[in-house]
C-alpha positions as a printed Julia matrix, in Angstrom:
395×3 Matrix{Float64}:
 -28.75  -152.42  -18.5
 -31.23  -154.59  -20.05
 -33.79  -152.31  -19.51
 -32.08  -149.18  -21.35
 -30.88  -151.53  -24.12
 -34.58  -153.01  -24.94
 -35.76  -149.38  -24.67
 -33.38  -148.11  -27.3
 -33.95  -150.97  -29.43
 -37.87  -150.18  -28.82
 -37.19  -146.5   -30.16
 -34.93  -147.53  -32.65
 -37.4   -149.8   -34.16
 -40.17  -147.09  -33.84
 -37.95  -144.64  -35.47
 -37.47  -146.48  -38.66
 -41.4   -147.49  -38.81
 -41.86  -143.85  -38.63
 -39.39  -143.04  -41.35
 -40.56  -145.68  -43.59
 -44.39  -144.56  -43.53
 -42.92  -140.76  -43.65
 -40.89  -141.77  -46.82
 -43.94  -143.63  -48.42
 -45.95  -140.45  -47.53
 -43.92  -138.38  -48.84
 -43.51  -140.27  -52.42
 -47.12  -140.64  -52.8
 -47.69  -136.96  -51.95
 -45.56  -135.81  -54.16
 -46.12  -138.65  -57.35
 -50.37  -138.88  -56.81
 -51.02  -135.16  -55.16
 -54.88  -135.82  -56.05
 -54.56  -139.08  -54.07
 -57.67  -140.56  -56.01
 -56.68  -144.09  -54.58
 -56.49  -142.52  -50.73
 -52.82  -144.34  -50.27
 -51.4   -140.84  -49.28
 -53.91  -140.06  -46.41
 -54.42  -143.61  -45.14
 -50.71  -143.05  -44.37
 -50.85  -140.0   -42.97
 -53.53  -141.17  -40.47
 -51.69  -144.09  -39.4
 -48.41  -141.77  -38.86
 -50.82  -139.5   -36.76
 -52.49  -142.4   -34.94
 -48.85  -144.12  -33.93
 -47.29  -140.65  -32.93
 -50.32  -138.77  -31.07
 -48.63  -138.56  -27.81
 -45.73  -136.82  -29.4
 -47.85  -134.22  -31.53
 -49.65  -133.04  -28.29
 -46.84  -132.98  -26.34
 -44.96  -130.98  -28.96
 -47.82  -128.81  -29.61
 -48.85  -128.05  -25.84
 -45.01  -127.11  -24.89
 -44.77  -123.28  -24.23
 -41.86  -123.14  -26.45
 -44.09  -124.32  -29.76
 -46.92  -121.93  -29.24
 -45.94  -121.01  -32.69
 -47.21  -124.41  -34.25
 -50.05  -124.25  -32.1
 -51.37  -121.49  -33.3
 -50.66  -122.3   -36.96
 -51.58  -125.87  -37.15
 -54.59  -125.79  -34.35
 -55.87  -122.18  -33.36
 -55.48  -120.57  -37.2
 -57.22  -123.57  -38.99
 -60.22  -123.75  -36.44
 -60.79  -120.29  -36.78
 -60.88  -120.37  -40.15
 -63.3   -123.48  -39.92
 -65.46  -121.43  -37.88
 -65.77  -118.59  -40.26
 -66.27  -120.85  -43.25
 -68.71  -123.54  -41.79
 -71.38  -120.53  -41.62
 -71.41  -120.31  -45.67
 -70.14  -123.61  -46.79
 -71.1   -127.18  -46.22
 -68.91  -128.68  -43.73
 -67.29  -131.54  -45.75
 -65.91  -128.83  -48.23
 -64.6   -126.92  -45.08
 -62.28  -129.82  -43.64
 -61.21  -130.68  -47.01
 -59.83  -127.62  -47.35
 -58.65  -127.08  -43.86
 -57.16  -130.36  -42.54
 -53.78  -130.38  -44.34
 -52.54  -127.69  -41.7
 -52.54  -131.13  -40.13
 -49.5   -132.07  -42.1
 -46.96  -129.98  -39.59
 -47.97  -132.32  -37.13
 -45.37  -134.46  -38.35
 -42.61  -132.02  -37.48
 -42.29  -133.06  -33.79
 -41.95  -136.54  -35.33
 -39.3   -135.85  -37.8
 -37.4   -133.91  -34.78
 -37.76  -136.62  -32.49
 -36.61  -139.58  -34.48
 -34.06  -137.24  -36.27
 -35.63  -138.16  -39.86
 -33.97  -137.35  -42.75
 -37.07  -135.77  -44.26
 -35.15  -133.96  -47.04
 -33.8   -137.24  -47.81
 -37.06  -138.35  -48.83
 -38.03  -135.55  -50.58
 -35.1   -135.9   -53.08
 -35.36  -139.34  -53.68
 -39.16  -138.8   -54.53
 -38.41  -136.38  -56.67
 -35.61  -138.28  -58.24
 -37.72  -140.97  -59.34
 -40.38  -138.25  -60.68
 -37.74  -136.86  -62.95
 -36.14  -140.14  -63.7
 -39.96  -140.87  -65.09
 -39.88  -137.87  -67.22
 -36.82  -138.38  -68.84
 -36.9   -142.12  -69.61
 -40.26  -141.81  -70.72
 -39.22  -139.41  -73.38
 -36.19  -141.15  -74.32
 -37.97  -144.4   -74.73
 -40.61  -142.23  -76.78
 -37.8   -140.99  -79.01
 -35.74  -143.91  -79.75
 -39.13  -145.71  -80.63
 -39.17  -148.01  -78.07
 -42.72  -146.6   -76.15
 -44.52  -143.64  -77.0
 -45.47  -141.62  -73.81
 -49.2   -142.25  -75.38
 -48.71  -145.95  -74.51
 -46.49  -145.91  -71.74
 -48.89  -147.44  -68.97
 -47.33  -145.34  -66.06
 -48.03  -142.17  -67.74
 -51.24  -143.14  -68.94
 -52.5   -144.01  -65.61
 -51.36  -140.84  -64.25
 -53.26  -139.09  -67.14
 -56.05  -140.7   -66.6
 -56.09  -140.02  -62.6
 -55.34  -136.33  -63.58
 -52.13  -136.43  -62.24
 -50.31  -135.36  -65.15
 -50.58  -134.1   -68.49
 -48.54  -135.84  -71.76
 -48.29  -135.12  -75.1
 -45.89  -134.63  -77.77
 -46.57  -131.74  -79.93
 -44.31  -129.01  -82.32
 -45.92  -126.26  -80.16
 -43.86  -127.3   -76.88
 -40.66  -125.47  -76.57
 -39.07  -129.0   -76.25
 -41.17  -131.17  -77.75
 -42.73  -132.91  -74.89
 -45.02  -131.99  -72.53
 -44.37  -134.78  -69.6
 -45.87  -132.99  -66.48
 -46.48  -134.76  -63.2
 -48.29  -132.54  -60.89
 -45.41  -132.62  -58.56
 -42.92  -131.83  -61.28
 -42.43  -128.17  -60.45
 -40.81  -129.84  -57.04
 -37.84  -130.77  -59.06
 -36.63  -127.17  -58.49
 -35.51  -128.42  -55.27
 -33.73  -131.54  -56.74
 -31.62  -129.33  -59.49
 -30.72  -126.91  -56.53
 -29.27  -129.1   -54.17
 -27.51  -130.92  -56.86
 -26.14  -127.48  -57.98
 -24.75  -126.81  -54.68
 -23.89  -130.28  -53.56
 -22.11  -130.9   -56.65
 -24.38  -134.12  -57.6
 -23.34  -133.32  -61.3
 -25.46  -136.74  -62.58
 -28.71  -135.84  -60.37
 -28.63  -132.22  -61.75
 -28.67  -133.4   -65.64
 -31.57  -135.29  -64.6
 -33.47  -132.81  -62.56
 -32.65  -129.83  -65.28
 -33.76  -132.17  -68.43
 -36.87  -132.89  -66.37
 -37.94  -129.78  -66.08
 -37.52  -128.88  -69.56
 -39.48  -131.87  -70.72
 -42.28  -131.33  -68.26
 -43.13  -128.45  -71.03
 -44.68  -126.02  -68.73
 -43.22  -122.56  -69.51
 -42.76  -121.67  -65.68
 -40.64  -125.05  -65.14
 -38.37  -124.47  -68.05
 -38.04  -120.43  -67.49
 -36.98  -121.06  -63.75
 -34.73  -124.08  -64.97
 -32.93  -121.8   -67.06
 -32.97  -118.98  -64.47
 -31.65  -120.73  -61.39
 -28.67  -122.6   -63.35
 -27.97  -119.05  -64.56
 -28.09  -117.36  -61.57
 -25.93  -120.19  -59.68
 -23.22  -119.51  -62.48
 -22.76  -116.16  -62.32
 -23.56  -115.47  -58.49
 -22.39  -118.73  -56.65
 -19.54  -120.46  -58.69
 -16.23  -118.91  -57.49
 -14.16  -120.88  -59.83
 -13.27  -118.26  -62.37
 -12.68  -120.63  -64.99
 -16.05  -122.5   -64.75
 -17.75  -119.07  -64.96
 -16.12  -118.25  -68.2
 -16.78  -121.5   -69.92
 -20.7   -121.27  -68.6
 -20.65  -117.74  -70.16
 -18.98  -118.57  -72.98
 -21.36  -121.93  -73.57
 -24.34  -119.34  -73.18
 -23.13  -116.63  -75.7
 -22.55  -119.7   -78.15
 -25.94  -121.53  -77.84
 -28.06  -118.18  -78.06
 -26.15  -117.22  -81.23
 -26.85  -120.74  -82.71
 -30.31  -121.93  -81.24
 -31.99  -118.7   -79.75
 -34.15  -117.97  -83.06
 -35.14  -121.53  -82.77
 -35.73  -121.55  -78.9
 -37.78  -118.07  -79.65
 -39.66  -119.21  -82.29
 -40.67  -122.16  -80.07
 -41.71  -119.67  -77.12
 -43.76  -117.9   -79.29
 -45.56  -121.18  -80.65
 -45.89  -121.97  -76.73
 -47.46  -118.67  -76.16
 -49.79  -118.73  -79.19
 -51.21  -122.39  -77.42
 -51.19  -121.33  -74.34
 -53.35  -118.32  -75.22
 -56.91  -119.74  -73.97
 -55.47  -120.85  -70.74
 -54.35  -117.21  -70.01
 -57.37  -115.84  -71.08
 -59.16  -118.31  -68.42
 -56.34  -117.27  -65.94
 -57.42  -113.66  -66.49
 -61.25  -114.39  -66.76
 -60.97  -115.94  -63.14
 -58.99  -113.0   -61.59
 -62.09  -110.88  -62.3
 -64.65  -113.43  -61.56
 -62.73  -113.59  -57.97
 -63.0   -109.84  -57.38
 -66.67  -109.71  -58.95
 -67.46  -112.37  -56.18
 -65.98  -110.39  -53.2
 -67.47  -107.2   -54.51
 -70.92  -108.47  -53.75
 -70.35  -108.43  -50.22
 -67.18  -106.15  -49.05
 -66.8   -107.83  -45.68
 -65.47  -110.69  -48.07
 -62.21  -108.95  -48.44
 -61.43  -109.23  -44.64
 -62.8   -112.29  -43.61
 -63.44  -114.11  -47.2
 -66.07  -116.38  -48.64
 -65.0   -119.48  -46.96
 -62.66  -122.08  -47.72
 -64.37  -124.46  -50.17
 -66.94  -121.48  -51.36
 -67.64  -121.43  -55.26
 -68.57  -118.55  -57.6
 -68.9   -118.51  -61.48
 -66.12  -118.46  -63.74
 -67.67  -117.64  -67.5
 -64.87  -119.16  -68.72
 -65.22  -122.54  -67.4
 -69.28  -121.55  -67.55
 -69.82  -123.08  -63.91
 -69.18  -123.08  -60.65
 -65.56  -123.47  -59.41
 -63.73  -123.25  -55.81
 -60.37  -123.22  -56.87
 -58.06  -121.74  -59.83
 -54.46  -121.38  -60.42
 -54.39  -118.24  -58.93
 -53.11  -119.2   -55.5
 -52.8   -116.23  -53.78
 -56.15  -114.55  -55.29
 -57.9   -117.99  -54.48
 -56.67  -117.86  -50.97
 -57.41  -113.97  -50.47
 -61.26  -114.31  -51.89
 -61.7   -117.72  -49.31
 -59.98  -116.08  -46.28
 -60.05  -112.39  -46.74
 -57.0   -110.2   -46.18
 -56.82  -111.12  -42.31
 -56.3   -114.57  -43.4
 -54.11  -113.85  -46.07
 -51.86  -112.18  -43.74
 -51.72  -114.68  -41.15
 -50.8   -117.59  -43.46
 -48.17  -114.9   -45.31
 -46.24  -114.78  -42.32
 -46.43  -118.62  -41.6
 -44.81  -119.03  -44.88
 -42.29  -116.22  -45.22
 -41.07  -116.15  -41.42
 -38.35  -118.92  -42.06
 -37.03  -117.61  -45.4
 -34.61  -115.22  -43.76
 -33.43  -117.7   -41.57
 -32.61  -120.43  -43.86
 -30.95  -118.07  -45.92
 -28.53  -117.68  -43.21
 -27.55  -120.74  -42.64
 -24.91  -121.77  -45.35
 -26.36  -125.21  -45.19
 -29.65  -124.43  -45.54
 -29.35  -121.59  -48.22
 -30.12  -123.12  -51.3
 -33.26  -124.48  -49.89
 -34.27  -120.81  -49.65
 -33.93  -120.32  -53.42
 -35.82  -123.39  -54.48
 -38.62  -122.12  -51.83
 -39.09  -118.78  -53.06
 -39.2   -120.2   -56.64
 -42.07  -122.71  -55.09
 -43.75  -119.35  -53.8
 -43.15  -117.53  -57.4
 -44.7   -120.4   -59.09
 -47.65  -120.33  -57.14
 -48.87  -117.28  -58.2
 -50.11  -118.49  -61.45
 -50.2   -122.18  -60.17
 -52.49  -124.03  -57.89
 -49.73  -124.59  -55.28
 -50.05  -122.31  -52.49
 -52.77  -123.99  -50.45
 -52.72  -127.77  -51.05
 -51.08  -130.53  -49.57
 -48.19  -130.47  -51.62
 -47.39  -126.71  -50.58
 -47.89  -128.1   -47.04
 -44.9   -131.02  -47.88
 -42.96  -127.93  -48.87
 -43.54  -126.13  -45.69
 -42.82  -129.1   -43.51
 -39.75  -129.7   -45.09
 -38.85  -125.76  -44.74
 -39.85  -126.0   -41.01
 -37.85  -129.34  -40.22
 -34.74  -127.91  -42.13
 -34.97  -124.41  -40.06
 -35.9   -126.49  -37.04
 -32.55  -128.66  -37.49
 -30.13  -125.99  -38.03
 -31.73  -123.97  -35.25
 -30.62  -126.85  -32.82
 -27.03  -126.86  -34.11
 -26.18  -123.19  -34.12
 -28.18  -122.98  -30.37
 -30.76  -120.42  -31.72
 -34.04  -120.09  -29.99
 -35.84  -119.18  -33.14
 -39.29  -120.19  -33.35
 -39.46  -121.76  -30.03
 -39.52  -118.12  -28.29
C-alpha cells in the first residue's frame, strides 16, 4: 500500500513539475517567440530530458505512427534534402520546431490542461496591450516610456506607436498578439464577458489590419450564427446598424489612412512574391523538392538576401517544394473536421482556421508560435477522441 501511495505521490509531483514547466514554456513562446534570451528553448530542452522515456515509448507505439512520421521521419527527410544546399545550422534552426509536438505525450500522460496555459498567457498579453493603451490615454505612462513595451520593441518582439494613421490610434502589436483570437473565441463560446471584452479591445489596439478585421468578423459571425437568443441577436444587429450609421465615415477614413500607410509593406510583400517565383524558376526541380529549409534568395525590396518573409505558404513552398507543402498541409488540416464535429472544441476550430488564414500574409505557418498552436489543436483532439472512444489518429 505504501509503495502504491509513494508511486502516486511521485507521479503527481512529477506531473505538476511538467505542468509548471509547460506553463512557463507556453508563456515565453507566446510573449517572446524570437527567444532572444533563450528562455523558451532552455525550458523546452529540460522538458525533453525529463520526459525522454515517455516521448520515445509514445512514438514507437504502433498506434502513434502518425506522429512518428510527422515529428521524426518527415523532418528528417526535409533535413536530408536541405543539407545538400544549405548550411547545417540554418537547416536545424528551421526543422527543430517539429519536436514541439513531442510534448503531446507529456500532456496526455499527466492530463495537463494545456488550453488553460494558452489562455492564461494570452490573457496576460491582452492585459498588457489594454493597460498600456489606458495608461497612455490617461497620461500616466506613454507607450514610448513603458519599460516593458520598450524592451519588447528593442528585442524585436513588438511594434509600438501612436499615430493618427492607425485605425484605433494605437499600434501595440506584440508578436504573439494574433493568437488573442483564441482567447476571444473561447470567451464568446463560454460566456466569459470580461475576458471577451479585454481580448476584443486588445486585438483592436494591436493596430494591424488583419487582427482588427478578424476580431470584427469573429464577433459578427458568433452573434449571427451561434447566438440562439433572439433578443440578444436583435440587440446586436440594431447596435451594428447604429454604430455603422454613426461612425462608419470615421472608421472608413481611418482604414484608408491605414491602407495608405501600409502601401510600402504591401509593395514589399508583392515584390517578395515575385522574387520567390523567380528564385524557383532558376531550378524547376525546386517546385517539387524546394530550395531547402533556411535557403536564401535576393529581395529587391529589402536590397539583400533573405530567408523568410510574411508569405508563409509561398515560403514553405519555396523551401520544401510541392511535395513538402502537400505533406505539411495534411498535418495542419487533418484535425479540423474532427474538432469541429465535437461541440466542446468547435470554437477552437474557428480560431484555428482564422490563424491559418492570417498565416497567408503573416509569418505564422512554419514558426515556433505556429507549432505551439498545432500542439494545442492536437492535444484537444486527442482528449476529445479519448472521451468519445474514437480511435482517430491512432489508427
